[in-house]
PDB file of the backbone (N, CA, C, O) and the ligand in Angstrom, with CONECT records:
HET     ZN  A 101       1
ATOM      1  N   MET A   1       0.099   0.212  26.414  1.00  0.00           N
ATOM      2  CA  MET A   1       0.614  -0.972  25.694  1.00  0.00           C
ATOM      3  C   MET A   1       1.940  -0.611  25.028  1.00  0.00           C
ATOM      4  O   MET A   1       2.175   0.552  24.701  1.00  0.00           O
ATOM      5  N   PRO A   2       2.790  -1.588  24.831  1.00  0.00           N
ATOM      6  CA  PRO A   2       4.071  -1.289  24.162  1.00  0.00           C
ATOM      7  C   PRO A   2       3.859  -0.857  22.724  1.00  0.00           C
ATOM      8  O   PRO A   2       3.018  -1.418  22.021  1.00  0.00           O
ATOM      9  N   ALA A   3       4.606   0.122  22.289  1.00  0.00           N
ATOM     10  CA  ALA A   3       4.450   0.630  20.944  1.00  0.00           C
ATOM     11  C   ALA A   3       4.782  -0.432  19.903  1.00  0.00           C
ATOM     12  O   ALA A   3       4.270  -0.381  18.785  1.00  0.00           O
ATOM     13  N   MET A   4       5.627  -1.386  20.254  1.00  0.00           N
ATOM     14  CA  MET A   4       6.050  -2.407  19.296  1.00  0.00           C
ATOM     15  C   MET A   4       4.891  -3.294  18.860  1.00  0.00           C
ATOM     16  O   MET A   4       4.952  -3.918  17.800  1.00  0.00           O
ATOM     17  N   SER A   5       3.842  -3.355  19.665  1.00  0.00           N
ATOM     18  CA  SER A   5       2.736  -4.260  19.329  1.00  0.00           C
ATOM     19  C   SER A   5       1.790  -3.646  18.318  1.00  0.00           C
ATOM     20  O   SER A   5       0.894  -4.327  17.819  1.00  0.00           O
ATOM     21  N   ARG A   6       1.972  -2.367  18.004  1.00  0.00           N
ATOM     22  CA  ARG A   6       1.051  -1.709  17.081  1.00  0.00           C
ATOM     23  C   ARG A   6       1.257  -2.201  15.654  1.00  0.00           C
ATOM     24  O   ARG A   6       2.384  -2.395  15.197  1.00  0.00           O
ATOM     25  N   LYS A   7       0.150  -2.394  14.973  1.00  0.00           N
ATOM     26  CA  LYS A   7       0.208  -2.747  13.559  1.00  0.00           C
ATOM     27  C   LYS A   7      -0.148  -1.513  12.749  1.00  0.00           C
ATOM     28  O   LYS A   7      -0.897  -0.646  13.200  1.00  0.00           O
ATOM     29  N   PHE A   8       0.396  -1.452  11.562  1.00  0.00           N
ATOM     30  CA  PHE A   8       0.125  -0.305  10.716  1.00  0.00           C
ATOM     31  C   PHE A   8      -0.294  -0.816   9.345  1.00  0.00           C
ATOM     32  O   PHE A   8       0.471  -1.505   8.671  1.00  0.00           O
ATOM     33  N   ILE A   9      -1.491  -0.481   8.943  1.00  0.00           N
ATOM     34  CA  ILE A   9      -2.027  -0.980   7.680  1.00  0.00           C
ATOM     35  C   ILE A   9      -2.409   0.201   6.793  1.00  0.00           C
ATOM     36  O   ILE A   9      -3.070   1.146   7.223  1.00  0.00           O
ATOM     37  N   VAL A  10      -1.971   0.111   5.547  1.00  0.00           N
ATOM     38  CA  VAL A  10      -2.330   1.154   4.588  1.00  0.00           C
ATOM     39  C   VAL A  10      -3.413   0.608   3.667  1.00  0.00           C
ATOM     40  O   VAL A  10      -3.240  -0.448   3.059  1.00  0.00           O
ATOM     41  N   LEU A  11      -4.503   1.308   3.564  1.00  0.00           N
ATOM     42  CA  LEU A  11      -5.576   0.919   2.659  1.00  0.00           C
ATOM     43  C   LEU A  11      -5.455   1.723   1.370  1.00  0.00           C
ATOM     44  O   LEU A  11      -5.270   2.939   1.395  1.00  0.00           O
ATOM     45  N   CYS A  12      -5.562   1.022   0.244  1.00  0.00           N
ATOM     46  CA  CYS A  12      -5.571   1.740  -1.025  1.00  0.00           C
ATOM     47  C   CYS A  12      -6.947   2.359  -1.201  1.00  0.00           C
ATOM     48  O   CYS A  12      -7.956   1.655  -1.173  1.00  0.00           O
ATOM     49  N   CYS A  13      -6.993   3.653  -1.381  1.00  0.00           N
ATOM     50  CA  CYS A  13      -8.287   4.326  -1.481  1.00  0.00           C
ATOM     51  C   CYS A  13      -8.875   4.199  -2.874  1.00  0.00           C
ATOM     52  O   CYS A  13      -9.997   4.650  -3.106  1.00  0.00           O
ATOM     53  N   VAL A  14      -8.145   3.592  -3.815  1.00  0.00           N
ATOM     54  CA  VAL A  14      -8.649   3.426  -5.173  1.00  0.00           C
ATOM     55  C   VAL A  14      -9.333   2.069  -5.324  1.00  0.00           C
ATOM     56  O   VAL A  14     -10.489   2.000  -5.741  1.00  0.00           O
ATOM     57  N   CYS A  15      -8.624   0.990  -4.985  1.00  0.00           N
ATOM     58  CA  CYS A  15      -9.156  -0.347  -5.211  1.00  0.00           C
ATOM     59  C   CYS A  15      -9.531  -1.053  -3.914  1.00  0.00           C
ATOM     60  O   CYS A  15     -10.164  -2.108  -3.957  1.00  0.00           O
ATOM     61  N   GLY A  16      -9.165  -0.509  -2.783  1.00  0.00           N
ATOM     62  CA  GLY A  16      -9.554  -1.093  -1.511  1.00  0.00           C
ATOM     63  C   GLY A  16      -8.615  -2.169  -0.999  1.00  0.00           C
ATOM     64  O   GLY A  16      -8.888  -2.797   0.023  1.00  0.00           O
ATOM     65  N   LYS A  17      -7.495  -2.390  -1.712  1.00  0.00           N
ATOM     66  CA  LYS A  17      -6.527  -3.346  -1.197  1.00  0.00           C
ATOM     67  C   LYS A  17      -5.847  -2.780   0.032  1.00  0.00           C
ATOM     68  O   LYS A  17      -5.830  -1.569   0.254  1.00  0.00           O
ATOM     69  N   ARG A  18      -5.294  -3.664   0.815  1.00  0.00           N
ATOM     70  CA  ARG A  18      -4.567  -3.198   1.990  1.00  0.00           C
ATOM     71  C   ARG A  18      -3.116  -3.623   1.914  1.00  0.00           C
ATOM     72  O   ARG A  18      -2.788  -4.679   1.374  1.00  0.00           O
ATOM     73  N   HIS A  19      -2.278  -2.810   2.446  1.00  0.00           N
ATOM     74  CA  HIS A  19      -0.860  -3.112   2.523  1.00  0.00           C
ATOM     75  C   HIS A  19      -0.576  -3.348   3.989  1.00  0.00           C
ATOM     76  O   HIS A  19      -0.558  -2.413   4.789  1.00  0.00           O
ATOM     77  N   ASP A  20      -0.352  -4.613   4.340  1.00  0.00           N
ATOM     78  CA  ASP A  20      -0.165  -4.901   5.754  1.00  0.00           C
ATOM     79  C   ASP A  20       1.312  -4.989   6.094  1.00  0.00           C
ATOM     80  O   ASP A  20       2.179  -4.763   5.250  1.00  0.00           O
ATOM     81  N   THR A  21       1.573  -5.314   7.324  1.00  0.00           N
ATOM     82  CA  THR A  21       2.943  -5.285   7.819  1.00  0.00           C
ATOM     83  C   THR A  21       3.795  -6.397   7.226  1.00  0.00           C
ATOM     84  O   THR A  21       5.015  -6.397   7.390  1.00  0.00           O
ATOM     85  N   ASN A  22       3.164  -7.346   6.537  1.00  0.00           N
ATOM     86  CA  ASN A  22       3.938  -8.379   5.845  1.00  0.00           C
ATOM     87  C   ASN A  22       4.523  -7.848   4.541  1.00  0.00           C
ATOM     88  O   ASN A  22       5.367  -8.495   3.921  1.00  0.00           O
ATOM     89  N   GLY A  23       4.074  -6.680   4.137  1.00  0.00           N
ATOM     90  CA  GLY A  23       4.560  -6.110   2.899  1.00  0.00           C
ATOM     91  C   GLY A  23       3.754  -6.541   1.695  1.00  0.00           C
ATOM     92  O   GLY A  23       4.150  -6.281   0.559  1.00  0.00           O
ATOM     93  N   ASP A  24       2.629  -7.196   1.926  1.00  0.00           N
ATOM     94  CA  ASP A  24       1.802  -7.671   0.818  1.00  0.00           C
ATOM     95  C   ASP A  24       0.583  -6.772   0.634  1.00  0.00           C
ATOM     96  O   ASP A  24       0.015  -6.259   1.598  1.00  0.00           O
ATOM     97  N   TRP A  25       0.202  -6.597  -0.609  1.00  0.00           N
ATOM     98  CA  TRP A  25      -1.060  -5.937  -0.902  1.00  0.00           C
ATOM     99  C   TRP A  25      -2.097  -7.026  -1.132  1.00  0.00           C
ATOM    100  O   TRP A  25      -1.896  -7.916  -1.959  1.00  0.00           O
ATOM    101  N   SER A  26      -3.176  -6.959  -0.422  1.00  0.00           N
ATOM    102  CA  SER A  26      -4.208  -7.965  -0.596  1.00  0.00           C
ATOM    103  C   SER A  26      -5.574  -7.304  -0.517  1.00  0.00           C
ATOM    104  O   SER A  26      -5.724  -6.221   0.047  1.00  0.00           O
ATOM    105  N   LYS A  27      -6.561  -7.969  -1.088  1.00  0.00           N
ATOM    106  CA  LYS A  27      -7.903  -7.419  -1.082  1.00  0.00           C
ATOM    107  C   LYS A  27      -8.418  -7.358   0.345  1.00  0.00           C
ATOM    108  O   LYS A  27      -8.365  -8.334   1.093  1.00  0.00           O
ATOM    109  N   PHE A  28      -8.903  -6.214   0.689  1.00  0.00           N
ATOM    110  CA  PHE A  28      -9.396  -6.027   2.041  1.00  0.00           C
ATOM    111  C   PHE A  28     -10.846  -6.458   2.090  1.00  0.00           C
ATOM    112  O   PHE A  28     -11.719  -5.811   1.511  1.00  0.00           O
ATOM    113  N   GLU A  29     -11.100  -7.568   2.792  1.00  0.00           N
ATOM    114  CA  GLU A  29     -12.440  -8.137   2.769  1.00  0.00           C
ATOM    115  C   GLU A  29     -13.269  -7.749   3.981  1.00  0.00           C
ATOM    116  O   GLU A  29     -14.499  -7.769   3.933  1.00  0.00           O
ATOM    117  N   LEU A  30     -12.606  -7.405   5.043  1.00  0.00           N
ATOM    118  CA  LEU A  30     -13.334  -7.032   6.244  1.00  0.00           C
ATOM    119  C   LEU A  30     -13.166  -5.537   6.490  1.00  0.00           C
ATOM    120  O   LEU A  30     -12.116  -4.968   6.191  1.00  0.00           O
ATOM    121  N   PRO A  31     -14.172  -4.921   7.019  1.00  0.00           N
ATOM    122  CA  PRO A  31     -14.027  -3.501   7.334  1.00  0.00           C
ATOM    123  C   PRO A  31     -12.966  -3.322   8.412  1.00  0.00           C
ATOM    124  O   PRO A  31     -12.793  -4.184   9.273  1.00  0.00           O
ATOM    125  N   PRO A  32     -12.270  -2.217   8.360  1.00  0.00           N
ATOM    126  CA  PRO A  32     -11.262  -1.965   9.386  1.00  0.00           C
ATOM    127  C   PRO A  32     -11.878  -1.989  10.777  1.00  0.00           C
ATOM    128  O   PRO A  32     -12.927  -1.396  11.027  1.00  0.00           O
ATOM    129  N   VAL A  33     -11.206  -2.681  11.660  1.00  0.00           N
ATOM    130  CA  VAL A  33     -11.684  -2.758  13.041  1.00  0.00           C
ATOM    131  C   VAL A  33     -10.748  -1.951  13.916  1.00  0.00           C
ATOM    132  O   VAL A  33      -9.532  -2.139  13.890  1.00  0.00           O
ATOM    133  N   ASN A  34     -11.314  -1.075  14.669  1.00  0.00           N
ATOM    134  CA  ASN A  34     -10.480  -0.285  15.570  1.00  0.00           C
ATOM    135  C   ASN A  34     -10.281  -1.066  16.856  1.00  0.00           C
ATOM    136  O   ASN A  34     -11.075  -0.977  17.793  1.00  0.00           O
ATOM    137  N   ASP A  35      -9.185  -1.844  16.878  1.00  0.00           N
ATOM    138  CA  ASP A  35      -8.904  -2.669  18.055  1.00  0.00           C
ATOM    139  C   ASP A  35      -7.942  -1.968  19.003  1.00  0.00           C
ATOM    140  O   ASP A  35      -7.511  -2.535  20.007  1.00  0.00           O
ATOM    141  N   GLY A  36      -7.617  -0.735  18.670  1.00  0.00           N
ATOM    142  CA  GLY A  36      -6.719   0.003  19.545  1.00  0.00           C
ATOM    143  C   GLY A  36      -5.263  -0.296  19.296  1.00  0.00           C
ATOM    144  O   GLY A  36      -4.388   0.373  19.847  1.00  0.00           O
ATOM    145  N   GLU A  37      -4.984  -1.304  18.463  1.00  0.00           N
ATOM    146  CA  GLU A  37      -3.595  -1.676  18.211  1.00  0.00           C
ATOM    147  C   GLU A  37      -3.203  -1.480  16.755  1.00  0.00           C
ATOM    148  O   GLU A  37      -2.022  -1.492  16.407  1.00  0.00           O
ATOM    149  N   THR A  38      -4.209  -1.302  15.912  1.00  0.00           N
ATOM    150  CA  THR A  38      -3.938  -1.208  14.491  1.00  0.00           C
ATOM    151  C   THR A  38      -4.213   0.201  13.998  1.00  0.00           C
ATOM    152  O   THR A  38      -5.285   0.763  14.226  1.00  0.00           O
ATOM    153  N   SER A  39      -3.227   0.755  13.320  1.00  0.00           N
ATOM    154  CA  SER A  39      -3.406   2.083  12.749  1.00  0.00           C
ATOM    155  C   SER A  39      -3.692   1.939  11.258  1.00  0.00           C
ATOM    156  O   SER A  39      -2.998   1.204  10.555  1.00  0.00           O
ATOM    157  N   TYR A  40      -4.695   2.627  10.790  1.00  0.00           N
ATOM    158  CA  TYR A  40      -5.032   2.592   9.372  1.00  0.00           C
ATOM    159  C   TYR A  40      -4.694   3.926   8.733  1.00  0.00           C
ATOM    160  O   TYR A  40      -4.888   4.999   9.305  1.00  0.00           O
ATOM    161  N   SER A  41      -4.183   3.807   7.532  1.00  0.00           N
ATOM    162  CA  SER A  41      -3.876   5.011   6.781  1.00  0.00           C
ATOM    163  C   SER A  41      -4.319   4.777   5.353  1.00  0.00           C
ATOM    164  O   SER A  41      -4.309   3.642   4.876  1.00  0.00           O
ATOM    165  N   HIS A  42      -4.703   5.825   4.673  1.00  0.00           N
ATOM    166  CA  HIS A  42      -5.126   5.666   3.286  1.00  0.00           C
ATOM    167  C   HIS A  42      -4.020   6.116   2.342  1.00  0.00           C
ATOM    168  O   HIS A  42      -3.393   7.159   2.524  1.00  0.00           O
ATOM    169  N   GLY A  43      -3.810   5.286   1.328  1.00  0.00           N
ATOM    170  CA  GLY A  43      -2.797   5.603   0.345  1.00  0.00           C
ATOM    171  C   GLY A  43      -3.212   5.016  -0.990  1.00  0.00           C
ATOM    172  O   GLY A  43      -4.391   4.748  -1.219  1.00  0.00           O
ATOM    173  N   VAL A  44      -2.252   4.819  -1.861  1.00  0.00           N
ATOM    174  CA  VAL A  44      -2.520   4.232  -3.171  1.00  0.00           C
ATOM    175  C   VAL A  44      -1.520   3.111  -3.388  1.00  0.00           C
ATOM    176  O   VAL A  44      -0.318   3.307  -3.211  1.00  0.00           O
ATOM    177  N   CYS A  45      -2.010   1.926  -3.772  1.00  0.00           N
ATOM    178  CA  CYS A  45      -1.127   0.789  -3.965  1.00  0.00           C
ATOM    179  C   CYS A  45      -0.365   0.926  -5.292  1.00  0.00           C
ATOM    180  O   CYS A  45      -0.760   1.709  -6.155  1.00  0.00           O
ATOM    181  N   PRO A  46       0.725   0.166  -5.451  1.00  0.00           N
ATOM    182  CA  PRO A  46       1.548   0.288  -6.664  1.00  0.00           C
ATOM    183  C   PRO A  46       0.757   0.059  -7.952  1.00  0.00           C
ATOM    184  O   PRO A  46       1.001   0.729  -8.955  1.00  0.00           O
ATOM    185  N   ASP A  47      -0.190  -0.887  -7.931  1.00  0.00           N
ATOM    186  CA  ASP A  47      -0.980  -1.159  -9.136  1.00  0.00           C
ATOM    187  C   ASP A  47      -1.776   0.067  -9.556  1.00  0.00           C
ATOM    188  O   ASP A  47      -1.823   0.427 -10.732  1.00  0.00           O
ATOM    189  N   CYS A  48      -2.400   0.701  -8.570  1.00  0.00           N
ATOM    190  CA  CYS A  48      -3.214   1.868  -8.881  1.00  0.00           C
ATOM    191  C   CYS A  48      -2.334   3.056  -9.240  1.00  0.00           C
ATOM    192  O   CYS A  48      -2.705   3.877 -10.079  1.00  0.00           O
ATOM    193  N   MET A  49      -1.178   3.148  -8.612  1.00  0.00           N
ATOM    194  CA  MET A  49      -0.228   4.200  -8.986  1.00  0.00           C
ATOM    195  C   MET A  49       0.087   4.114 -10.471  1.00  0.00           C
ATOM    196  O   MET A  49       0.150   5.120 -11.178  1.00  0.00           O
ATOM    197  N   ARG A  50       0.288   2.855 -10.929  1.00  0.00           N
ATOM    198  CA  ARG A  50       0.651   2.655 -12.334  1.00  0.00           C
ATOM    199  C   ARG A  50      -0.506   3.043 -13.229  1.00  0.00           C
ATOM    200  O   ARG A  50      -0.313   3.667 -14.273  1.00  0.00           O
ATOM    201  N   LYS A  51      -1.735   2.667 -12.812  1.00  0.00           N
ATOM    202  CA  LYS A  51      -2.906   2.977 -13.630  1.00  0.00           C
ATOM    203  C   LYS A  51      -3.125   4.472 -13.715  1.00  0.00           C
ATOM    204  O   LYS A  51      -3.440   5.007 -14.778  1.00  0.00           O
ATOM    205  N   ILE A  52      -2.955   5.141 -12.589  1.00  0.00           N
ATOM    206  CA  ILE A  52      -3.286   6.557 -12.531  1.00  0.00           C
ATOM    207  C   ILE A  52      -2.174   7.417 -13.128  1.00  0.00           C
ATOM    208  O   ILE A  52      -2.423   8.356 -13.883  1.00  0.00           O
ATOM    209  N   TYR A  53      -0.931   7.063 -12.761  1.00  0.00           N
ATOM    210  CA  TYR A  53       0.193   7.943 -13.096  1.00  0.00           C
ATOM    211  C   TYR A  53       1.119   7.352 -14.147  1.00  0.00           C
ATOM    212  O   TYR A  53       2.151   7.942 -14.467  1.00  0.00           O
ATOM    213  N   GLY A  54       0.756   6.176 -14.694  1.00  0.00           N
ATOM    214  CA  GLY A  54       1.647   5.474 -15.610  1.00  0.00           C
ATOM    215  C   GLY A  54       2.105   6.303 -16.794  1.00  0.00           C
ATOM    216  O   GLY A  54       3.193   6.079 -17.325  1.00  0.00           O
ATOM    217  N   GLY A  55       1.280   7.268 -17.219  1.00  0.00           N
ATOM    218  CA  GLY A  55       1.634   8.081 -18.369  1.00  0.00           C
ATOM    219  C   GLY A  55       2.389   9.341 -18.004  1.00  0.00           C
ATOM    220  O   GLY A  55       2.807  10.103 -18.876  1.00  0.00           O
ATOM    221  N   GLU A  56       2.559   9.554 -16.726  1.00  0.00           N
ATOM    222  CA  GLU A  56       3.198  10.797 -16.280  1.00  0.00           C
ATOM    223  C   GLU A  56       4.714  10.657 -16.308  1.00  0.00           C
ATOM    224  O   GLU A  56       5.278   9.629 -15.932  1.00  0.00           O
ATOM    225  N   GLU A  57       5.337  11.710 -16.758  1.00  0.00           N
ATOM    226  CA  GLU A  57       6.797  11.684 -16.896  1.00  0.00           C
ATOM    227  C   GLU A  57       7.489  11.474 -15.558  1.00  0.00           C
ATOM    228  O   GLU A  57       8.450  10.710 -15.462  1.00  0.00           O
ATOM    229  N   TRP A  58       6.999  12.156 -14.521  1.00  0.00           N
ATOM    230  CA  TRP A  58       7.646  12.044 -13.211  1.00  0.00           C
ATOM    231  C   TRP A  58       7.539  10.625 -12.689  1.00  0.00           C
ATOM    232  O   TRP A  58       8.434  10.150 -11.991  1.00  0.00           O
ATOM    233  N   TYR A  59       6.435   9.935 -13.027  1.00  0.00           N
ATOM    234  CA  TYR A  59       6.253   8.576 -12.543  1.00  0.00           C
ATOM    235  C   TYR A  59       7.232   7.638 -13.231  1.00  0.00           C
ATOM    236  O   TYR A  59       7.806   6.750 -12.601  1.00  0.00           O
ATOM    237  N   GLN A  60       7.419   7.846 -14.546  1.00  0.00           N
ATOM    238  CA  GLN A  60       8.357   7.007 -15.279  1.00  0.00           C
ATOM    239  C   GLN A  60       9.783   7.222 -14.778  1.00  0.00           C
ATOM    240  O   GLN A  60      10.570   6.281 -14.677  1.00  0.00           O
ATOM    241  N   GLU A  61      10.094   8.469 -14.470  1.00  0.00           N
ATOM    242  CA  GLU A  61      11.419   8.752 -13.896  1.00  0.00           C
ATOM    243  C   GLU A  61      11.567   8.087 -12.536  1.00  0.00           C
ATOM    244  O   GLU A  61      12.622   7.550 -12.199  1.00  0.00           O
ATOM    245  N   TYR A  62      10.484   8.136 -11.760  1.00  0.00           N
ATOM    246  CA  TYR A  62      10.490   7.529 -10.437  1.00  0.00           C
ATOM    247  C   TYR A  62      10.708   6.020 -10.539  1.00  0.00           C
ATOM    248  O   TYR A  62      11.460   5.435  -9.760  1.00  0.00           O
ATOM    249  N   GLN A  63      10.031   5.398 -11.518  1.00  0.00           N
ATOM    250  CA  GLN A  63      10.173   3.959 -11.697  1.00  0.00           C
ATOM    251  C   GLN A  63      11.600   3.599 -12.082  1.00  0.00           C
ATOM    252  O   GLN A  63      12.129   2.576 -11.647  1.00  0.00           O
ATOM    253  N   LYS A  64      12.219   4.443 -12.900  1.00  0.00           N
ATOM    254  CA  LYS A  64      13.602   4.170 -13.316  1.00  0.00           C
ATOM    255  C   LYS A  64      14.550   4.225 -12.126  1.00  0.00           C
ATOM    256  O   LYS A  64      15.584   3.558 -12.107  1.00  0.00           O
ATOM    257  N   SER A  65      14.183   5.027 -11.138  1.00  0.00           N
ATOM    258  CA  SER A  65      15.051   5.185  -9.970  1.00  0.00           C
ATOM    259  C   SER A  65      14.936   4.008  -9.012  1.00  0.00           C
ATOM    260  O   SER A  65      15.763   3.849  -8.114  1.00  0.00           O
ATOM    261  N   LEU A  66      13.913   3.186  -9.204  1.00  0.00           N
ATOM    262  CA  LEU A  66      13.727   2.037  -8.319  1.00  0.00           C
ATOM    263  C   LEU A  66      14.587   0.871  -8.776  1.00  0.00           C
ATOM    264  O   LEU A  66      14.882   0.743  -9.964  1.00  0.00           O
ATOM    265  N   PRO A  67      14.992   0.017  -7.837  1.00  0.00           N
ATOM    266  CA  PRO A  67      15.714  -1.186  -8.230  1.00  0.00           C
ATOM    267  C   PRO A  67      14.824  -2.083  -9.082  1.00  0.00           C
ATOM    268  O   PRO A  67      13.613  -2.154  -8.869  1.00  0.00           O
ATOM    269  N   GLU A  68      15.426  -2.760 -10.039  1.00  0.00           N
ATOM    270  CA  GLU A  68      14.669  -3.633 -10.944  1.00  0.00           C
ATOM    271  C   GLU A  68      14.024  -4.762 -10.162  1.00  0.00           C
ATOM    272  O   GLU A  68      14.652  -5.380  -9.302  1.00  0.00           O
ATOM    273  N   GLU A  69      12.758  -5.022 -10.474  1.00  0.00           N
ATOM    274  CA  GLU A  69      12.101  -6.156  -9.847  1.00  0.00           C
ATOM    275  C   GLU A  69      12.150  -7.331 -10.812  1.00  0.00           C
ATOM    276  O   GLU A  69      11.956  -7.165 -12.016  1.00  0.00           O
ATOM    277  N   PRO A  70      12.411  -8.528 -10.273  1.00  0.00           N
ATOM    278  CA  PRO A  70      12.424  -9.703 -11.152  1.00  0.00           C
ATOM    279  C   PRO A  70      11.046  -9.945 -11.752  1.00  0.00           C
ATOM    280  O   PRO A  70      10.031  -9.838 -11.063  1.00  0.00           O
ATOM    281  N   ALA A  71      11.018 -10.269 -13.023  1.00  0.00           N
ATOM    282  CA  ALA A  71       9.743 -10.538 -13.686  1.00  0.00           C
ATOM    283  C   ALA A  71       9.119 -11.795 -13.110  1.00  0.00           C
ATOM    284  O   ALA A  71       9.799 -12.789 -12.858  1.00  0.00           O
ATOM    285  N   THR A  72       7.802 -11.730 -12.905  1.00  0.00           N
ATOM    286  CA  THR A  72       7.137 -12.891 -12.326  1.00  0.00           C
ATOM    287  C   THR A  72       6.216 -13.521 -13.348  1.00  0.00           C
ATOM    288  O   THR A  72       5.558 -14.519 -13.054  1.00  0.00           O
TER     289      THR A  72
HETATM  290 ZN    ZN A 101      -5.081   0.016  -5.401  1.00  0.00          ZN2+
END
């Protein structure tokens, strides 16, 4: 199959949200299905990063290095 058809989804191993190819983090309600086209990887979503590392100096420095996000 063409490589372009592959989907890549990152699952947050802390809260179970998924980061799909749309760039959105959403609650993962269905178990991952191995359809041969979707690759799953485990990571940590931004919300959990903040909860876990929010007090860490390196994380605060990292956040400062990111472009400002508009308040929602
Ligand atoms: Zn998470």
